[in-house]
N, C-alpha and C positions, 0 to 999 in steps of 0.2 A: 504494500500500500504506500503510495507516494503522497506526501503532503506538500502543498505549496505554501510558501510564506505569504502572509497578508501584504497587500500593496501598501507601501509607505508613502504618504502624501509628500509632495514637493513643497518645501518651505521657502519663502522669499523673504530675505532680510530687507531692511529699510533701503539700502542703496540699490538693491535689485528691483524693488517695487518702484522706486523713483525712476529707474531706467525704463521699466516697462510702461509707466504712465507718462514718461517724459516730463516729470515734475521734479522739484527739488526735494531733498530729504526732509527739509522742514515742512514742506507741503504734505508729504506722506505722513509725517508724525501728526500733523493737524487733522488729516483725514481719519487717522486711527483714533485720535483723542475725541473727535466729534462723533465718532461712530458711523461715519459715512462709508468707511472701508473696514470690514471685519478683520480682527486680528486676535492673536492670543500670545501668551508668553510661554516660550519653550526654552528651557535651560537658561533662564534669566534674560533672554533676548526676545523682543517683540517681533513676531513674524506673521505673514499672511500666506495662505495656500493658493494654489492655482485656481481652486474653486471660488475662493474669496474674490480674486481678481476678475474671474468670469462673471460672477454675480454683480460686481461693481460696474462692469461694462454693460451688462444687460439692463441695469437700472438707469444708466446714463441717458439712454434714448437719444 
């Protein structure tokens, strides 16, 4: 019987989110603080997932 490992989500750190959104890191931190972009703390660092970015783009219309 072969078991497959669960998929690990891709995490984006502040500078990576800024590059994806073409915004400054300060703007990303503001989006996180305001709740406009979902994030979580992993290992003491705030991150967003690819799903969070996709939802942010979907809501942007």
